[in-house]
C-alpha positions as CSV (number, residue, x, y, z in Angstrom):
1,M,-108.3,50.6,-175.5
2,P,-104.9,51.8,-174.3
3,T,-104.5,51.5,-170.6
4,K,-101.5,53.7,-169.9
5,A,-102.6,56.9,-168.3
6,S,-99.7,58.8,-170.0
7,R,-101.0,58.2,-173.5
8,L,-102.6,61.1,-175.3
9,T,-105.1,58.7,-176.9
10,S,-106.2,57.8,-173.4
11,V,-107.2,61.5,-172.9
12,V,-109.1,61.4,-176.3
13,A,-110.8,58.1,-175.5
14,A,-111.7,59.2,-171.9
15,S,-113.2,62.4,-173.2
16,A,-115.2,60.4,-175.8
17,A,-116.3,57.8,-173.2
18,A,-117.4,60.6,-170.8
19,M,-119.6,62.1,-173.6
20,L,-120.9,58.7,-174.5
21,A,-121.8,58.0,-170.9
22,L,-123.7,61.2,-170.7
23,S,-125.5,60.4,-173.9
24,A,-126.5,57.0,-172.5
25,C,-128.2,58.8,-169.6
26,G,-130.4,60.7,-172.0
27,G,-129.7,64.0,-170.3
28,D,-131.6,63.1,-167.2
29,S,-130.9,64.6,-163.8
30,D,-131.0,61.2,-162.2
31,P,-128.0,58.8,-162.0
32,D,-128.1,56.0,-164.6
33,P,-129.7,53.0,-162.8
34,T,-126.9,50.7,-164.0
35,S,-124.3,52.7,-162.2
36,D,-123.1,52.0,-158.7
37,A,-122.9,54.5,-155.8
38,S,-119.4,55.6,-156.9
39,S,-120.5,56.5,-160.4
40,D,-122.8,59.4,-161.3
41,A,-123.2,60.3,-164.9
42,S,-125.9,62.9,-164.2
43,S,-125.1,65.8,-166.5
44,S,-126.7,67.2,-169.6
45,A,-125.7,65.3,-172.8
46,S,-124.5,67.2,-175.8
47,S,-126.4,66.4,-178.9
48,S,-125.1,66.1,-182.5
49,S,-127.2,69.2,-183.5
50,G,-124.5,71.6,-182.4
51,A,-121.5,69.5,-183.4
52,P,-118.5,71.3,-185.1
53,T,-118.3,71.3,-188.8
54,L,-115.4,71.5,-191.3
55,A,-115.1,75.1,-192.6
56,E,-114.1,75.8,-196.2
57,P,-110.3,75.7,-196.2
58,D,-108.1,78.6,-197.2
59,P,-106.5,77.5,-200.6
60,K,-103.0,78.2,-199.2
61,D,-103.7,76.0,-196.2
62,A,-105.1,73.3,-198.4
63,K,-101.9,73.2,-200.4
64,K,-99.8,72.9,-197.2
65,V,-101.9,69.9,-196.1
66,E,-101.9,68.2,-199.5
67,A,-98.1,68.5,-199.5
68,I,-97.7,66.4,-196.3
69,E,-96.1,63.1,-197.1
70,V,-97.5,60.2,-195.2
71,T,-95.6,56.9,-195.0
72,A,-97.6,53.9,-193.8
73,G,-96.1,51.9,-191.0
74,K,-94.9,48.4,-191.9
75,G,-96.2,45.5,-189.8
76,K,-97.5,46.9,-186.5
77,K,-95.6,50.2,-186.8
78,A,-97.4,53.5,-186.8
79,P,-97.3,55.8,-189.8
80,S,-94.9,58.7,-190.1
81,I,-95.0,62.0,-191.9
82,K,-92.8,64.5,-193.6
83,I,-93.6,68.2,-193.7
84,E,-92.1,70.2,-196.6
85,D,-92.3,73.7,-195.1
86,A,-92.2,73.6,-191.3
87,P,-93.5,74.9,-189.0
88,L,-96.9,74.2,-190.3
89,S,-100.0,76.2,-189.3
90,V,-103.5,76.7,-190.6
91,G,-106.4,79.0,-189.7
92,E,-109.0,76.3,-189.6
93,T,-108.9,72.5,-189.4
94,T,-108.0,71.5,-192.9
95,L,-108.4,68.0,-194.3
96,D,-106.8,66.0,-197.2
97,V,-108.6,62.7,-197.8
98,K,-105.9,60.6,-199.4
99,K,-108.1,57.5,-199.9
100,E,-111.8,57.7,-200.1
101,G,-113.6,54.9,-198.1
102,S,-115.7,52.4,-199.9
103,G,-117.8,51.4,-196.9
104,K,-120.7,52.8,-195.0
105,A,-120.9,56.6,-194.7
106,L,-120.5,57.8,-191.1
107,A,-123.7,59.2,-189.7
108,S,-123.3,61.9,-187.2
109,D,-124.6,59.7,-184.4
110,A,-122.5,56.6,-185.4
111,Y,-120.0,55.1,-183.1
112,V,-116.8,54.8,-185.2
113,E,-113.7,52.7,-184.7
114,V,-110.7,54.8,-185.8
115,D,-106.9,54.4,-185.8
116,L,-105.1,57.7,-185.4
117,A,-101.7,59.2,-184.9
118,M,-100.7,62.8,-184.1
119,F,-97.6,64.8,-185.0
120,S,-96.2,68.2,-184.2
121,G,-96.8,70.8,-186.8
122,K,-93.5,72.4,-185.9
123,D,-91.3,69.5,-187.1
124,G,-93.4,66.5,-188.0
125,K,-92.3,64.5,-185.0
126,A,-94.7,62.0,-183.5
127,I,-96.5,63.1,-180.3
128,E,-95.6,60.4,-177.8
129,G,-98.6,58.2,-176.8
130,S,-100.8,59.6,-179.6
131,E,-101.1,56.7,-181.9
132,T,-103.4,53.6,-181.9
133,Y,-102.0,51.7,-184.8
134,T,-99.9,49.5,-182.6
135,T,-102.6,49.0,-180.0
136,K,-106.4,49.2,-180.7
137,P,-108.6,51.6,-182.6
138,I,-110.5,54.0,-180.3
139,L,-114.2,54.7,-180.4
140,L,-115.4,58.1,-181.4
141,Q,-118.7,59.7,-182.3
142,P,-118.0,62.3,-185.0
143,G,-121.2,64.3,-184.6
144,M,-121.1,64.7,-180.8
145,E,-119.9,67.9,-179.1
146,G,-117.2,67.7,-176.5
147,G,-113.7,66.2,-176.7
148,L,-111.5,67.6,-179.5
149,P,-113.4,69.6,-182.1
150,G,-110.7,68.9,-184.7
151,L,-111.4,65.2,-184.6
152,S,-115.1,65.7,-185.2
153,K,-114.4,68.1,-188.1
154,A,-112.0,65.7,-189.7
155,L,-114.2,62.6,-189.4
156,S,-117.7,63.9,-190.1
157,G,-119.0,62.7,-193.5
158,Q,-116.3,60.2,-194.1
159,K,-116.8,56.5,-195.1
160,V,-115.5,53.3,-193.6
161,G,-112.1,52.7,-195.1
162,A,-111.2,56.3,-195.5
163,H,-107.5,57.3,-194.9
164,G,-106.3,60.9,-194.7
165,V,-104.5,63.6,-192.9
166,A,-105.7,66.8,-191.2
167,V,-104.0,69.8,-189.6
168,M,-105.7,71.2,-186.6
169,P,-105.1,74.6,-185.0
170,P,-105.0,75.1,-181.2
171,K,-108.6,76.3,-181.0
172,D,-109.7,72.9,-182.3
173,L,-107.4,71.0,-179.8
174,F,-106.4,72.1,-176.4
175,G,-106.8,75.8,-176.7
176,E,-104.4,78.5,-175.4
177,Q,-103.4,76.3,-172.5
178,G,-102.1,73.5,-174.7
179,A,-101.2,70.2,-173.3
180,P,-97.7,70.6,-171.7
181,Q,-97.6,67.1,-170.4
182,Y,-97.4,65.9,-174.1
183,G,-95.1,68.7,-175.2
184,I,-97.9,70.7,-176.9
185,D,-98.1,74.4,-176.2
186,G,-101.0,76.8,-176.9
187,K,-99.6,77.8,-180.3
188,D,-98.9,74.3,-181.8
189,N,-100.8,73.0,-184.7
190,L,-101.1,69.2,-184.8
191,V,-101.1,66.9,-187.8
192,L,-103.6,64.0,-187.5
193,V,-103.3,60.8,-189.6
194,Y,-106.4,58.6,-189.5
195,D,-107.9,55.4,-190.8
196,V,-111.6,54.8,-190.4
197,R,-111.8,51.1,-189.6
198,S,-115.5,50.3,-188.9
199,V,-118.8,51.4,-187.5
200,M,-120.0,49.8,-184.3
201,P,-123.1,47.7,-184.9
202,E,-126.4,48.8,-183.3
203,T,-127.4,45.4,-182.2
204,A,-125.9,42.0,-181.3
205,E,-124.8,40.0,-184.3
206,G,-124.3,36.3,-184.4
207,K,-125.9,32.9,-184.0
208,T,-129.2,32.5,-182.2
209,V,-129.0,30.4,-179.0
210,K,-131.9,28.5,-177.5
211,P,-132.1,29.4,-173.8
212,K,-132.6,27.0,-171.0
213,E,-136.1,26.3,-169.8
214,G,-137.4,28.2,-166.8
215,L,-135.6,31.5,-167.6
216,P,-137.3,34.8,-168.3
217,E,-138.6,35.0,-171.9
218,V,-137.3,37.8,-174.1
219,K,-138.8,39.6,-177.1
220,F,-136.2,41.9,-178.5
221,H,-136.9,45.2,-180.4
222,D,-134.3,47.0,-182.4
223,D,-135.8,50.4,-181.7
224,G,-137.1,50.1,-178.2
225,P,-136.7,48.3,-174.8
226,A,-137.0,44.5,-174.8
227,D,-140.1,42.8,-173.4
228,I,-138.9,40.5,-170.6
229,T,-141.5,38.2,-169.1
230,I,-140.8,36.5,-165.7
231,P,-142.2,33.0,-165.4
232,K,-145.1,32.7,-163.0
233,D,-144.0,31.4,-159.6
234,A,-140.3,31.7,-160.6
235,P,-138.2,31.1,-157.5
236,K,-136.1,34.0,-156.1
237,P,-132.7,33.8,-157.8
238,K,-129.9,32.7,-155.5
239,K,-127.0,33.0,-157.9
240,L,-126.1,35.0,-161.0
241,V,-127.3,33.4,-164.2
242,T,-126.0,34.5,-167.6
243,Q,-127.6,33.0,-170.7
244,K,-126.5,33.7,-174.2
245,L,-129.4,34.6,-176.6
246,I,-127.1,35.4,-179.5
247,E,-123.5,34.2,-179.7
248,G,-121.3,36.8,-181.3
249,E,-118.1,36.2,-183.3
250,G,-116.1,39.2,-182.0
251,E,-113.1,39.2,-179.6
252,T,-113.4,37.8,-176.1
253,I,-113.9,40.5,-173.5
254,K,-111.4,40.7,-170.7
255,E,-110.8,42.7,-167.6
256,G,-109.8,46.3,-168.3
257,D,-111.7,46.5,-171.6
258,Q,-114.1,49.3,-172.1
259,V,-117.4,47.7,-173.2
260,M,-120.2,49.4,-175.1
261,A,-123.5,47.8,-174.2
262,S,-127.2,48.5,-175.0
263,Y,-129.5,47.1,-172.4
264,T,-133.0,46.8,-170.9
265,G,-133.4,46.2,-167.1
266,V,-136.5,45.0,-165.4
267,H,-137.6,44.2,-161.8
268,F,-137.6,40.4,-161.2
269,K,-140.7,40.7,-159.1
270,D,-142.9,42.0,-161.9
271,G,-141.0,42.4,-165.1
272,K,-141.5,46.1,-165.3
273,V,-138.7,48.2,-167.0
274,F,-136.7,50.4,-164.7
275,D,-134.1,51.5,-167.2
276,T,-133.1,51.0,-170.8
277,S,-130.6,52.5,-173.3
278,F,-133.4,52.8,-175.8
279,K,-135.1,55.7,-174.0
280,E,-135.3,59.0,-175.9
281,G,-131.8,60.5,-176.1
282,G,-130.2,57.4,-174.9
283,G,-127.5,55.2,-176.4
284,P,-125.1,52.4,-175.6
285,Y,-123.6,52.6,-172.1
286,P,-119.8,52.4,-171.7
287,F,-118.3,50.6,-168.7
288,V,-114.8,49.2,-168.0
289,V,-114.8,45.6,-166.9
290,G,-113.4,45.3,-163.4
291,Q,-113.5,49.0,-162.5
292,P,-116.1,50.9,-160.5
293,G,-119.0,52.3,-162.6
294,T,-121.6,49.6,-162.7
295,I,-123.0,46.7,-160.7
296,P,-121.0,43.5,-160.1
297,A,-123.3,41.4,-162.3
298,W,-122.4,43.4,-165.4
299,H,-118.7,42.8,-164.9
300,K,-119.1,39.1,-164.3
301,A,-121.5,38.7,-167.3
302,A,-119.3,40.6,-169.7
303,E,-115.9,39.2,-168.8
304,G,-115.2,36.1,-171.0
305,A,-118.2,36.9,-173.3
306,K,-117.7,38.0,-176.9
307,V,-118.4,41.1,-178.8
308,G,-121.6,40.5,-180.5
309,D,-123.2,38.5,-177.7
310,R,-126.7,39.2,-176.5
311,L,-127.0,38.1,-172.8
312,L,-129.9,37.5,-170.6
313,V,-128.6,38.2,-167.0
314,V,-130.7,37.2,-164.0
315,V,-129.3,39.2,-161.0
316,P,-129.7,38.3,-157.4
317,S,-129.6,41.4,-155.2
318,K,-126.1,40.6,-153.9
319,E,-124.8,40.9,-157.5
320,G,-126.8,44.1,-158.0
321,Y,-127.4,46.8,-155.5
322,G,-127.5,44.6,-152.4
323,K,-128.9,45.7,-149.0
324,E,-128.7,49.5,-149.9
325,G,-130.5,49.6,-153.2
326,S,-129.6,52.0,-155.9
327,P,-128.5,55.6,-155.1
328,D,-131.6,57.1,-156.8
329,G,-134.0,54.8,-155.0
330,S,-135.4,53.2,-158.2
331,I,-134.0,49.8,-157.0
332,K,-135.1,48.9,-153.5
333,P,-132.9,47.1,-151.0
334,N,-132.4,43.4,-151.6
335,E,-134.2,43.6,-155.0
336,D,-133.5,41.1,-157.7
337,L,-133.2,42.2,-161.4
338,V,-133.1,40.9,-164.9
339,F,-131.2,42.5,-167.8
340,V,-130.9,41.9,-171.5
341,M,-127.5,43.2,-172.8
342,D,-126.1,43.5,-176.3
343,L,-122.3,43.7,-176.1
344,L,-121.5,45.9,-179.1
345,G,-117.8,46.7,-178.8
346,A,-114.8,46.4,-176.6
347,Y,-111.9,48.9,-176.6
C-alpha cells in the first residue's frame, strides 16, 4: 500500500480501509475489542444493498470512452492514454471493458485487489499520485457504499483479469468541491484505467502445521468463530506466544503494511469468545503494522509472518490491554487473551 500521504491512491485506499473497518465492527455502537484506546471504529457500516450501480450509458458518451487509446506501461511503468476529442465529459460513469477477465466474477462483498491509474479528462494527463502499477494494487470492495462511487460502478460485476477504462463525472468522484490538492476541480471528469488482479481469499491458505504441545486447541470453522479450548491447569502466560497453524505462501508482512485479518478472540481464563470477525455483519479487520489501532500482540504476531498464515496467538495482558483493560470494559485489567488470526492480505 502506498505510504506517501500526497498520493491520490492513499486517499482512495484510506477511504476503503475506513469503510472496511466499519464493516468489521458489524455496525455495533461499541468499539471493536481488538482496537486500542486511540482507535474507535464505532460507526454504522454501509452495506452492499445500497451500493451505486452503473447506469445505461448515453450512446454518445459510450463512443467517447471507446475512442480512448490506452497504452500499457512497459516494465514497471504505468499505462498512459490518448484522448481524441478533449476535453472529455460524460453524464454518467461510462465503462469500456477492453479485456474481459477469465477469472472469478467479483461478488459485491468481495475484497478485490486492483491496479488503477487516473487521468484528467481535460487533456489526458496523468493525475500525480493516482496510479498503483509501479507500487502495489490496492484493496477495494466494489459493492460497498462510501469512497468514490465511480470506482464501485466501474468494478461491479467484473471478473479477475479484466482490463478497461472508465470515465467518471464529478458527482461520482469528489463532487462540486473537487480535489484541488491534486489539481482536480469540481467540473473535471476523470479517466480511470484499471486491471483487476485478484480476489482476496476468505480463509488462510497453505500447509497445515502441527502446533506444539500444551497450547490451546483450535477447531476452525469457515463460517463462524473458531472453537478455542484452553488446556486445564494451563499456567498464566508470561510472554507472547505465536504458533502457526497454517503456513501461507504469500509475501512476508512488514512494518507499515495494512493487513486484513479475520479472527476469533477468547478469554484465556475460560475460553469464552469476546469478539470475532465472523459475527453477523462483520468481516476482515484492517490494521497497519506498527501504527496505533490495535493491541501490541497483533503487531508483533503479524510482522514477519506471511500472507496466508493462520496464527494462534497467546497474549499476556502486557501485550494486550494491560492494567487498564479495554475501553469498552469487555476485557478486564490484567486479563490474558487468546486469538486465532487468518492473515488474508497485506497492502
